[in-house]
N, CA, C and O atoms as CSV, one atom per row, in Angstrom:
chain,resi,resn,atom,element,x,y,z
A,1,MET,N,N,-115.975,30.193,-33.089
A,1,MET,CA,C,-115.784,28.969,-32.318
A,1,MET,C,C,-114.831,28.040,-33.087
A,1,MET,O,O,-115.030,27.724,-34.260
A,2,LYS,N,N,-113.852,27.647,-32.402
A,2,LYS,CA,C,-112.824,26.772,-33.010
A,2,LYS,C,C,-113.293,25.341,-33.022
A,2,LYS,O,O,-114.019,24.921,-32.121
A,3,PRO,N,N,-112.886,24.566,-34.042
A,3,PRO,CA,C,-113.323,23.125,-34.054
A,3,PRO,C,C,-112.611,22.309,-32.949
A,3,PRO,O,O,-111.519,22.627,-32.479
A,4,LYS,N,N,-113.333,21.224,-32.578
A,4,LYS,CA,C,-112.704,20.307,-31.542
A,4,LYS,C,C,-111.501,19.622,-32.145
A,4,LYS,O,O,-111.453,19.338,-33.342
A,5,ALA,N,N,-110.543,19.367,-31.299
A,5,ALA,CA,C,-109.341,18.652,-31.702
A,5,ALA,C,C,-109.541,17.184,-31.765
A,5,ALA,O,O,-108.648,16.470,-32.221
A,6,PHE,N,N,-110.685,16.680,-31.324
A,6,PHE,CA,C,-111.034,15.243,-31.339
A,6,PHE,C,C,-112.538,15.059,-31.472
A,6,PHE,O,O,-113.327,15.985,-31.282
A,7,ALA,N,N,-112.900,13.824,-31.808
A,7,ALA,CA,C,-114.310,13.421,-31.916
A,7,ALA,C,C,-114.451,12.104,-31.267
A,7,ALA,O,O,-113.969,11.099,-31.789
A,8,LEU,N,N,-115.130,12.066,-30.085
A,8,LEU,CA,C,-115.349,10.863,-29.329
A,8,LEU,C,C,-116.796,10.466,-29.568
A,8,LEU,O,O,-117.731,11.174,-29.193
A,9,ASP,N,N,-116.956,9.284,-30.219
A,9,ASP,CA,C,-118.319,8.869,-30.612
A,9,ASP,C,C,-118.953,8.136,-29.410
A,9,ASP,O,O,-118.295,7.905,-28.395
A,10,ASN,N,N,-120.246,7.775,-29.548
A,10,ASN,CA,C,-120.960,7.026,-28.569
A,10,ASN,C,C,-120.391,5.645,-28.419
A,10,ASN,O,O,-119.902,5.049,-29.379
A,11,PRO,N,N,-120.458,5.124,-27.173
A,11,PRO,CA,C,-119.953,3.785,-26.993
A,11,PRO,C,C,-120.779,2.722,-27.727
A,11,PRO,O,O,-121.994,2.861,-27.861
A,12,ILE,N,N,-120.118,1.665,-28.200
A,12,ILE,CA,C,-120.774,0.523,-28.833
A,12,ILE,C,C,-120.624,-0.654,-27.938
A,12,ILE,O,O,-119.498,-1.000,-27.580
A,13,ILE,N,N,-121.682,-1.285,-27.560
A,13,ILE,CA,C,-121.663,-2.466,-26.727
A,13,ILE,C,C,-121.910,-3.680,-27.599
A,13,ILE,O,O,-122.924,-3.790,-28.289
A,14,ASN,N,N,-120.919,-4.615,-27.540
A,14,ASN,CA,C,-121.016,-5.883,-28.355
A,14,ASN,C,C,-120.619,-7.026,-27.462
A,14,ASN,O,O,-119.471,-7.071,-27.022
A,15,HIS,N,N,-121.492,-7.935,-27.177
A,15,HIS,CA,C,-121.248,-9.126,-26.376
A,15,HIS,C,C,-120.591,-8.746,-25.021
A,15,HIS,O,O,-119.650,-9.381,-24.545
A,16,GLY,N,N,-121.170,-7.643,-24.428
A,16,GLY,CA,C,-120.707,-7.208,-23.107
A,16,GLY,C,C,-119.432,-6.434,-23.096
A,16,GLY,O,O,-118.971,-6.005,-22.038
A,17,GLN,N,N,-118.832,-6.240,-24.288
A,17,GLN,CA,C,-117.619,-5.433,-24.435
A,17,GLN,C,C,-117.945,-4.090,-24.928
A,17,GLN,O,O,-118.802,-3.946,-25.799
A,18,CYS,N,N,-117.275,-3.046,-24.391
A,18,CYS,CA,C,-117.453,-1.712,-24.800
A,18,CYS,C,C,-116.326,-1.188,-25.697
A,18,CYS,O,O,-115.147,-1.268,-25.352
A,19,LEU,N,N,-116.721,-0.650,-26.856
A,19,LEU,CA,C,-115.808,-0.052,-27.806
A,19,LEU,C,C,-116.183,1.368,-28.003
A,19,LEU,O,O,-117.353,1.655,-28.258
A,20,ILE,N,N,-115.248,2.289,-27.900
A,20,ILE,CA,C,-115.492,3.701,-28.201
A,20,ILE,C,C,-114.680,4.172,-29.366
A,20,ILE,O,O,-113.451,4.136,-29.307
A,21,PRO,N,N,-115.321,4.616,-30.434
A,21,PRO,CA,C,-114.577,5.115,-31.600
A,21,PRO,C,C,-114.131,6.545,-31.264
A,21,PRO,O,O,-114.879,7.322,-30.671
A,22,LEU,N,N,-112.893,6.869,-31.660
A,22,LEU,CA,C,-112.289,8.168,-31.390
A,22,LEU,C,C,-111.539,8.607,-32.673
A,22,LEU,O,O,-110.770,7.842,-33.256
A,23,VAL,N,N,-111.783,9.809,-33.067
A,23,VAL,CA,C,-110.999,10.450,-34.182
A,23,VAL,C,C,-110.136,11.509,-33.520
A,23,VAL,O,O,-110.659,12.414,-32.870
A,24,ILE,N,N,-108.831,11.412,-33.672
A,24,ILE,CA,C,-107.914,12.341,-33.006
A,24,ILE,C,C,-106.594,12.338,-33.799
A,24,ILE,O,O,-106.232,11.335,-34.414
A,25,ASP,N,N,-105.915,13.429,-33.774
A,25,ASP,CA,C,-104.654,13.642,-34.452
A,25,ASP,C,C,-103.594,12.606,-33.905
A,25,ASP,O,O,-103.561,12.339,-32.704
A,26,GLN,N,N,-102.771,12.057,-34.766
A,26,GLN,CA,C,-101.816,11.085,-34.389
A,26,GLN,C,C,-100.882,11.496,-33.279
A,26,GLN,O,O,-100.406,10.630,-32.545
A,27,ARG,N,N,-100.603,12.742,-33.122
A,27,ARG,CA,C,-99.684,13.182,-32.036
A,27,ARG,C,C,-100.252,12.856,-30.635
A,27,ARG,O,O,-99.506,12.895,-29.657
A,28,TYR,N,N,-101.557,12.538,-30.523
A,28,TYR,CA,C,-102.160,12.187,-29.195
A,28,TYR,C,C,-102.350,10.725,-29.060
A,28,TYR,O,O,-102.906,10.312,-28.042
A,29,HIS,N,N,-101.944,9.876,-29.989
A,29,HIS,CA,C,-102.190,8.453,-29.907
A,29,HIS,C,C,-101.539,7.843,-28.730
A,29,HIS,O,O,-102.186,7.038,-28.061
A,30,GLU,N,N,-100.299,8.151,-28.402
A,30,GLU,CA,C,-99.630,7.558,-27.242
A,30,GLU,C,C,-100.318,8.010,-25.885
A,30,GLU,O,O,-100.392,7.228,-24.938
A,31,PHE,N,N,-100.795,9.237,-25.830
A,31,PHE,CA,C,-101.522,9.760,-24.726
A,31,PHE,C,C,-102.745,8.797,-24.483
A,31,PHE,O,O,-102.995,8.335,-23.369
A,32,VAL,N,N,-103.466,8.537,-25.579
A,32,VAL,CA,C,-104.681,7.736,-25.423
A,32,VAL,C,C,-104.345,6.287,-25.064
A,32,VAL,O,O,-105.057,5.685,-24.261
A,33,ARG,N,N,-103.284,5.709,-25.633
A,33,ARG,CA,C,-102.843,4.380,-25.381
A,33,ARG,C,C,-102.513,4.175,-23.914
A,33,ARG,O,O,-102.650,3.061,-23.409
A,34,ALA,N,N,-102.093,5.189,-23.235
A,34,ALA,CA,C,-101.666,5.092,-21.819
A,34,ALA,C,C,-102.838,5.227,-20.852
A,34,ALA,O,O,-102.636,5.129,-19.642
A,35,MET,N,N,-104.051,5.447,-21.342
A,35,MET,CA,C,-105.175,5.614,-20.400
A,35,MET,C,C,-105.440,4.252,-19.656
A,35,MET,O,O,-105.512,3.190,-20.273
A,36,PRO,N,N,-105.576,4.348,-18.329
A,36,PRO,CA,C,-105.710,3.067,-17.619
A,36,PRO,C,C,-107.078,2.378,-17.836
A,36,PRO,O,O,-107.178,1.193,-17.517
A,37,CYS,N,N,-108.134,3.035,-18.354
A,37,CYS,CA,C,-109.418,2.329,-18.522
A,37,CYS,C,C,-109.484,1.596,-19.802
A,37,CYS,O,O,-110.515,0.980,-20.075
A,38,THR,N,N,-108.412,1.606,-20.667
A,38,THR,CA,C,-108.536,0.898,-21.922
A,38,THR,C,C,-107.776,-0.438,-21.856
A,38,THR,O,O,-106.641,-0.481,-21.381
A,39,LEU,N,N,-108.393,-1.515,-22.325
A,39,LEU,CA,C,-107.730,-2.730,-22.501
A,39,LEU,C,C,-106.772,-2.789,-23.739
A,39,LEU,O,O,-105.658,-3.314,-23.742
A,40,ARG,N,N,-107.354,-2.197,-24.732
A,40,ARG,CA,C,-106.579,-2.216,-26.011
A,40,ARG,C,C,-107.062,-1.060,-26.828
A,40,ARG,O,O,-108.208,-0.623,-26.718
A,41,VAL,N,N,-106.110,-0.539,-27.703
A,41,VAL,CA,C,-106.513,0.501,-28.649
A,41,VAL,C,C,-106.148,0.005,-30.022
A,41,VAL,O,O,-104.994,-0.339,-30.275
A,42,ASP,N,N,-107.094,-0.037,-30.893
A,42,ASP,CA,C,-106.918,-0.442,-32.284
A,42,ASP,C,C,-106.754,0.827,-33.154
A,42,ASP,O,O,-107.448,1.820,-32.935
A,43,ASP,N,N,-105.867,0.791,-34.105
A,43,ASP,CA,C,-105.818,1.872,-35.102
A,43,ASP,C,C,-105.822,1.217,-36.480
A,43,ASP,O,O,-105.590,0.021,-36.654
A,44,PHE,N,N,-106.100,2.081,-37.434
A,44,PHE,CA,C,-106.388,1.595,-38.807
A,44,PHE,C,C,-105.464,2.365,-39.792
A,44,PHE,O,O,-105.406,3.594,-39.798
A,45,MET,N,N,-104.764,1.587,-40.604
A,45,MET,CA,C,-103.890,2.177,-41.557
A,45,MET,C,C,-104.648,3.010,-42.620
A,45,MET,O,O,-104.140,4.008,-43.131
A,46,SER,N,N,-105.847,2.574,-42.921
A,46,SER,CA,C,-106.614,3.301,-43.954
A,46,SER,C,C,-107.179,4.603,-43.421
A,46,SER,O,O,-107.460,5.490,-44.226
A,47,MET,N,N,-107.363,4.778,-42.146
A,47,MET,CA,C,-107.832,5.938,-41.462
A,47,MET,C,C,-106.970,6.186,-40.279
A,47,MET,O,O,-107.329,5.799,-39.167
A,48,PRO,N,N,-105.811,6.837,-40.474
A,48,PRO,CA,C,-104.793,6.945,-39.349
A,48,PRO,C,C,-105.259,7.742,-38.153
A,48,PRO,O,O,-104.669,7.593,-37.082
A,49,ASN,N,N,-106.218,8.531,-38.254
A,49,ASN,CA,C,-106.764,9.341,-37.095
A,49,ASN,C,C,-107.884,8.667,-36.353
A,49,ASN,O,O,-108.373,9.189,-35.351
A,50,LEU,N,N,-108.310,7.475,-36.847
A,50,LEU,CA,C,-109.389,6.744,-36.155
A,50,LEU,C,C,-108.809,5.678,-35.213
A,50,LEU,O,O,-108.002,4.839,-35.612
A,51,LEU,N,N,-109.241,5.744,-33.975
A,51,LEU,CA,C,-108.896,4.714,-33.006
A,51,LEU,C,C,-110.160,4.052,-32.436
A,51,LEU,O,O,-111.212,4.686,-32.353
A,52,HIS,N,N,-110.055,2.828,-32.062
A,52,HIS,CA,C,-111.162,2.142,-31.325
A,52,HIS,C,C,-110.590,1.822,-29.938
A,52,HIS,O,O,-109.610,1.089,-29.808
A,53,LEU,N,N,-111.216,2.379,-28.928
A,53,LEU,CA,C,-110.816,2.176,-27.547
A,53,LEU,C,C,-111.634,1.059,-26.955
A,53,LEU,O,O,-112.853,1.187,-26.836
A,54,HIS,N,N,-111.014,-0.009,-26.589
A,54,HIS,CA,C,-111.677,-1.113,-25.935
A,54,HIS,C,C,-111.621,-0.874,-24.424
A,54,HIS,O,O,-110.540,-0.891,-23.836
A,55,ILE,N,N,-112.767,-0.654,-23.800
A,55,ILE,CA,C,-112.825,-0.282,-22.372
A,55,ILE,C,C,-112.720,-1.524,-21.506
A,55,ILE,O,O,-113.401,-2.520,-21.752
A,56,ASP,N,N,-111.850,-1.465,-20.472
A,56,ASP,CA,C,-111.764,-2.539,-19.516
A,56,ASP,C,C,-113.165,-2.768,-18.824
A,56,ASP,O,O,-113.765,-1.816,-18.326
A,57,PRO,N,N,-113.642,-3.977,-18.803
A,57,PRO,CA,C,-114.965,-4.132,-18.185
A,57,PRO,C,C,-115.030,-3.878,-16.729
A,57,PRO,O,O,-116.126,-3.890,-16.168
A,58,ARG,N,N,-113.925,-3.645,-16.069
A,58,ARG,CA,C,-113.937,-3.304,-14.643
A,58,ARG,C,C,-114.509,-1.891,-14.487
A,58,ARG,O,O,-114.933,-1.527,-13.390
A,59,TYR,N,N,-114.530,-1.090,-15.548
A,59,TYR,CA,C,-114.954,0.281,-15.476
A,59,TYR,C,C,-116.370,0.420,-16.077
A,59,TYR,O,O,-116.708,-0.269,-17.039
A,60,ASP,N,N,-117.133,1.253,-15.540
A,60,ASP,CA,C,-118.480,1.614,-16.075
A,60,ASP,C,C,-118.201,2.370,-17.422
A,60,ASP,O,O,-117.513,3.391,-17.415
A,61,PHE,N,N,-118.712,1.886,-18.523
A,61,PHE,CA,C,-118.394,2.455,-19.808
A,61,PHE,C,C,-118.826,3.980,-19.872
A,61,PHE,O,O,-118.109,4.793,-20.454
A,62,GLU,N,N,-119.960,4.332,-19.290
A,62,GLU,CA,C,-120.394,5.692,-19.361
A,62,GLU,C,C,-119.481,6.616,-18.557
A,62,GLU,O,O,-119.200,7.725,-19.012
A,63,GLU,N,N,-119.014,6.209,-17.397
A,63,GLU,CA,C,-118.004,6.955,-16.612
A,63,GLU,C,C,-116.695,7.029,-17.357
A,63,GLU,O,O,-116.053,8.079,-17.399
A,64,ALA,N,N,-116.292,5.903,-17.952
A,64,ALA,CA,C,-115.072,5.852,-18.729
A,64,ALA,C,C,-115.137,6.834,-19.902
A,64,ALA,O,O,-114.180,7.567,-20.149
A,65,TRP,N,N,-116.240,6.851,-20.610
A,65,TRP,CA,C,-116.457,7.741,-21.701
A,65,TRP,C,C,-116.251,9.215,-21.286
A,65,TRP,O,O,-115.522,9.976,-21.922
A,66,LEU,N,N,-116.941,9.572,-20.175
A,66,LEU,CA,C,-116.869,10.909,-19.674
A,66,LEU,C,C,-115.414,11.254,-19.210
A,66,LEU,O,O,-114.909,12.341,-19.490
A,67,TRP,N,N,-114.774,10.319,-18.512
A,67,TRP,CA,C,-113.418,10.632,-18.092
A,67,TRP,C,C,-112.461,10.821,-19.273
A,67,TRP,O,O,-111.614,11.715,-19.284
A,68,ILE,N,N,-112.631,9.938,-20.271
A,68,ILE,CA,C,-111.821,10.077,-21.465
A,68,ILE,C,C,-111.989,11.422,-22.174
A,68,ILE,O,O,-111.037,12.075,-22.600
A,69,TYR,N,N,-113.238,11.776,-22.266
A,69,TYR,CA,C,-113.618,13.113,-22.866
A,69,TYR,C,C,-112.943,14.259,-22.093
A,69,TYR,O,O,-112.346,15.154,-22.693
A,70,GLU,N,N,-113.043,14.219,-20.786
A,70,GLU,CA,C,-112.432,15.270,-19.967
A,70,GLU,C,C,-110.924,15.308,-20.098
A,70,GLU,O,O,-110.318,16.377,-20.170
A,71,GLN,N,N,-110.320,14.118,-20.128
A,71,GLN,CA,C,-108.841,14.069,-20.294
A,71,GLN,C,C,-108.425,14.607,-21.613
A,71,GLN,O,O,-107.410,15.298,-21.700
A,72,LEU,N,N,-109.186,14.315,-22.677
A,72,LEU,CA,C,-108.819,14.748,-24.070
A,72,LEU,C,C,-109.066,16.294,-24.134
A,72,LEU,O,O,-108.280,17.008,-24.756
A,73,GLU,N,N,-110.104,16.783,-23.523
A,73,GLU,CA,C,-110.364,18.214,-23.438
A,73,GLU,C,C,-109.156,18.939,-22.898
A,73,GLU,O,O,-108.676,19.923,-23.460
A,74,ALA,N,N,-108.682,18.408,-21.777
A,74,ALA,CA,C,-107.562,19.054,-21.059
A,74,ALA,C,C,-106.271,18.959,-21.862
A,74,ALA,O,O,-105.499,19.915,-21.930
A,75,GLU,N,N,-106.043,17.790,-22.473
A,75,GLU,CA,C,-104.793,17.540,-23.208
A,75,GLU,C,C,-104.720,18.363,-24.548
A,75,GLU,O,O,-103.659,18.835,-24.957
A,76,THR,N,N,-105.877,18.496,-25.176
A,76,THR,CA,C,-105.833,19.131,-26.485
A,76,THR,C,C,-106.184,20.620,-26.467
A,76,THR,O,O,-106.158,21.281,-27.505
A,77,ASN,N,N,-106.505,21.131,-25.311
A,77,ASN,CA,C,-106.808,22.529,-25.187
A,77,ASN,C,C,-105.551,23.369,-25.163
A,77,ASN,O,O,-104.716,23.219,-24.271
A,78,LYS,N,N,-105.410,24.263,-26.149
A,78,LYS,CA,C,-104.186,25.073,-26.270
A,78,LYS,C,C,-104.376,26.236,-25.208
A,78,LYS,O,O,-105.412,26.896,-25.123
A,79,VAL,N,N,-103.306,26.405,-24.443
A,79,VAL,CA,C,-103.314,27.437,-23.406
A,79,VAL,C,C,-102.376,28.529,-23.779
A,79,VAL,O,O,-101.206,28.273,-24.061
A,80,GLU,N,N,-102.848,29.729,-23.790
A,80,GLU,CA,C,-102.003,30.884,-24.185
A,80,GLU,C,C,-101.427,31.438,-22.896
A,80,GLU,O,O,-102.154,31.802,-21.971
A,81,LEU,N,N,-100.100,31.494,-22.858
A,81,LEU,CA,C,-99.432,32.082,-21.650
A,81,LEU,C,C,-99.196,33.556,-21.823
A,81,LEU,O,O,-98.963,34.013,-22.942
A,82,GLY,N,N,-99.247,34.286,-20.793
A,82,GLY,CA,C,-99.015,35.737,-20.843
A,82,GLY,C,C,-97.520,36.046,-20.936
A,82,GLY,O,O,-96.674,35.168,-20.764
A,83,ASP,N,N,-97.233,37.253,-21.197
A,83,ASP,CA,C,-95.755,37.606,-21.409
A,83,ASP,C,C,-94.877,37.339,-20.187
A,83,ASP,O,O,-93.700,37.009,-20.332
A,84,VAL,N,N,-95.454,37.484,-18.958
A,84,VAL,CA,C,-94.693,37.200,-17.729
A,84,VAL,C,C,-94.262,35.731,-17.725
A,84,VAL,O,O,-93.108,35.394,-17.460
A,85,TRP,N,N,-95.249,34.867,-18.032
A,85,TRP,CA,C,-94.951,33.402,-17.974
A,85,TRP,C,C,-93.955,33.016,-19.139
A,85,TRP,O,O,-93.077,32.172,-18.960
A,86,GLY,N,N,-94.125,33.647,-20.292
A,86,GLY,CA,C,-93.218,33.352,-21.382
A,86,GLY,C,C,-91.808,33.736,-21.086
A,86,GLY,O,O,-90.886,32.976,-21.381
A,87,LYS,N,N,-91.609,34.884,-20.514
A,87,LYS,CA,C,-90.285,35.334,-20.081
A,87,LYS,C,C,-89.726,34.472,-19.004
A,87,LYS,O,O,-88.530,34.182,-19.022
A,88,ALA,N,N,-90.537,34.037,-18.049
A,88,ALA,CA,C,-90.077,33.159,-16.951
A,88,ALA,C,C,-89.566,31.832,-17.511
A,88,ALA,O,O,-88.526,31.330,-17.087
A,89,ILE,N,N,-90.308,31.272,-18.464
A,89,ILE,CA,C,-89.900,29.996,-19.048
A,89,ILE,C,C,-88.629,30.167,-19.828
A,89,ILE,O,O,-87.755,29.302,-19.774
A,90,GLU,N,N,-88.499,31.230,-20.537
A,90,GLU,CA,C,-87.217,31.548,-21.323
A,90,GLU,C,C,-86.033,31.613,-20.399
A,90,GLU,O,O,-84.938,31.203,-20.784
A,91,ASN,N,N,-86.214,32.132,-19.148
A,91,ASN,CA,C,-85.082,32.306,-18.268
A,91,ASN,C,C,-84.756,31.084,-17.437
A,91,ASN,O,O,-83.857,31.140,-16.598
A,92,ILE,N,N,-85.459,29.979,-17.645
A,92,ILE,CA,C,-85.189,28.772,-16.849
A,92,ILE,C,C,-83.830,28.198,-17.245
A,92,ILE,O,O,-83.122,27.648,-16.402
A,93,GLU,N,N,-83.470,28.320,-18.490
A,93,GLU,CA,C,-82.203,27.693,-18.883
A,93,GLU,C,C,-81.078,28.587,-18.397
A,93,GLU,O,O,-79.906,28.273,-18.607
């Protein structure tokens, strides 16, 4: 079993605001920043793979967590293409 490409922690609720800690490779940071359910994404120079996702209060934080998880699963899952697809892609140019 291969290790996960990310670790999405449980939501933290503080004064009605939801924060979700996420550990993910830096190459996915822009993908995460573009998610519509986040108000802001904080990163930390001391831990470059740690992000804190601040969830927009218009969204249910449990649904947002699940949606983010599903999006990250799809984005970080490596897909192996068969020979037919590989040759087709090579011939596009």
